[in-house]
N, C-alpha and C positions, 0 to 999 in steps of 0.2 A: 537749211537756212540757219545762220548763227544769230541767235538773239543775245542781247546784252544782259537782260534781266529775266525775262519770262522763258519758262521751259516746261515741256510736258513731263519732264523728269521730276518736277516739283508741283504737283497739283495743288491748286489754291481753292480754298472754300472761302467764300464771302458771306460774312454774317450781317444780317439787318434785323435787329432785336432778336427774337427767338428763331428766326428763319435762317436757313443756310442754304445758300446757292452752291451747287456742286455736291450737295449732300445726297442721301438715299432717296429723298422725296423730291418729286418735281414741283418747282414753284409756279404757281399760277398768278400771272398779273392780268387784270383786266379792268375795264372802265371805258368811258366814253373818249373819243378822239380829243374832244374839247369840253372844258367846263363851260356850260352854257348859262347856268344859273344856280343859286344856292339850293333851291328845291330840288332841282334835276340831280345834282351829284350826291346830296344827302340821301334822297330816297332811292337812287340807284345803288349806292354804297350798301344800304341796309338790305336790299334784296339779294346783291351779291354776296354779301356776308351769310345770309341765310342758306344760299345754294353753295356756297364754298369758294372762297378767294383768298390768296395770301397777301397780294399787294394791290392796291388801288391805283390806276392810272388815271391820268386827266391832264390835257393841256391847257396852260394859262397863256403861254406866248406861242402862237402857231405860225411856223414857217409855211407860207401857202405860195403856190406857183403864181397865182394871180393876186395883185395888190387889191383887188376888189372883193376878194373872198373874206370871210370871217377871220380876224386876226388873233382872236382870244380876248379874255377879259383882264389880262395882267394880273396885277398883284391882288385885285379883287377876286379873281378866280382861284388864286392860291389860297387866300383865306377860306373860301368856300371848301376847297379840297382838304384843307388842314381840319376844318370843323367836321367834315365827314369822317376823316380818320380818327378824331378824338371820340366821336359817337360810337363808331364801330370797332374801334381798336386795330385798325387795319393800317399798316405803314403805306405811305404814298410815294409815288415816283412822278416827276414833271421834268419837262425839257428845258435846259438852258441853251439859250440862243447867243447870248451876249455876255462877255467877261464882267460887263458893267452890273448885270444882274445877279452876280454869284451870291452876294450876302443875301438877297432877297429869296433866291431859291433855297438856299442853306436853311434859312429860317423856317421854311414851311414844308420842305420835301425831305424824305428819308433817303432817297435815291436819286442822284442827279442823272438825268438822261442827256446824252449827247446824240443828237439826231444824225441821220444820214448825210444831210447837206453839210453838217460841220465836222464830219470825220476828218476832213483835210484842213481844218481850222487849228493850226498847230499852236498859235498863241492861247486859244481856248483850251487845247489839250494840256498845255504846260499849266495853265491856271487850275484847272481841276486836279492836276496832278500834285498841287501844293495843299489840297484839302485832306482832312481826315474824315471823308465821307465815301460811300459806295458810289461808283459811276458806271453806268450801263452805257457801253459804247456800241452804237449800232453801226453796221457796215455801210460804207458809201454805196450810192446806188450804182456806180460803175467801178468800184474798188476791186483790186485783186486780193488774193489771199495775202500776199506779201505786204501790200499797202495798209490792209487792215491790221496785220500784226504790228507794223511799225507804228501805226496810230497808238495802238495800246501801249507799245513801248515808250512813247512820249509822256504818257500818263504815268507809267511805272517809274520811268527815269526821274521824274520830278518828285517822287517819293511816296505816290499813292498805288499800291497794288491791289487795292480793293475794287477790281474791275470785273464787270459781267459783260461778256460779249452777247451781241444780238444780231443774229442773221435775219435780214428783212428783205432778201430778194435783191437781185441785180437787174440792171437794164441790159437787154440783149436784143436781137433782131426780131424776136417774137413780140407781138402787141396783143395777143388774145387776153393775157393776164396783164395786170399792172406792172408787175416784175416777174422774173424767173427765180423762184424759190430754189436756192442751193443748199440742198439739205446735206450734200456731201462735205460742205463746209463745217458742219458740226463735229464729226470726228477728227477732221484734219485740224481745226483750231484747238480742240482739246489736246490733241497730240502735240502740237507746235507750241502752245503757250501754257497749257496746265490750268487755264482759266475756265470758270464755269461758262457755258454756252447756252443761251436760250433762242427761241425762234419766234418771230413775228409773222404768222400766217395771214394776218390782216393786210398789211402792206406787201408781204410777199406774193399776194394773189390778186388783192383788189376785188375779189369776188366772194360774196357771202357764202354761197354754196360749197366754196372749196375750203373755207376755214376749217370745218370740223375734221375732214379727211386729212388735211395737211398738219393739222395740231397733232393727230394720232401718229402720222408718219414721222413728225419731228421727234417725238418722244420715243418712237421706236428706233430711231437713228441715234438715240443716246443724248438728246438734248436735256439739260438741267431744268427745263421749265419752257413755258410759252407765254406770249404776250398777245392777248386778243382784245379787239375793240368790241364794246358792248353799249347798246343804246336801247332805251325803252321804246323808241319810235324811230328806228333807223332811217325810214323813208322821209323823215322830216328833220334829221340831224343837220345841224350847222356846218358841220364838215365829216367828210368820209362815211356817210351813212351806208353807201353801197357795200362797204367792206366791214360793217359792223353786225354782230349777231343780236338779235332780240332776246329777251329774257328766257323764252321758252327754248330757243335754240341753244343758249349758254348752258341752261340746265341739262339738256340732252348731252352736250359736250362733257359736262363734269360727270355725268353717270357713266359714260363710255370711258373716261380717264380712270375712274375709280375702280372699273372692272379689271 
């Protein structure tokens, strides 16, 4: 496959403050699927900081399959996320869904996430390509390797090569898990693009009990980090509670990673 800009011959490290994606240390991104309240995100951020976390995640604008599901708190949620970041000193990542919200996301987030549903949104990819801010590009839920690479090329072609790739599972014929987590994509994408690659086992499996083993498998496969959903009370989360770890499970995961 011939790439215009990205190449495995030129490995790229993406810096976020003092963090380096693609360095020697795996980067751990964790936090709730959605920012539900000020108290929730601040209290959770403090607990995650004590256990160990590099980047705090939290959705303020949520793309939901059902229009009746919780859609996020919008700018209010971003403010709470930023406050949690300032209290703990942890950088934050949040999803950008619409180009009209670019300035808003850039104001509060250290990393811009392009979610699975927007991997094929080429006007959005062009827009973030014009920014001087790290972009985490999730694989589309039915995207081939080539389509994923070319989506990253859209961003790089417009001037921004601070791209972190995220394998989050793809849709296949099997429905036991939410998606089929494609860990072979990790070494493939590193070879083809030279970009750092992380794995999201929460969306990749959709099953809480599978998050820890698949996190460890992802790191064994050479992933530069993982992104996991964590909630203090997953069974009562406003979104994706079934694929979120509780605090005790997250602490266990971090102990296993440190080994």
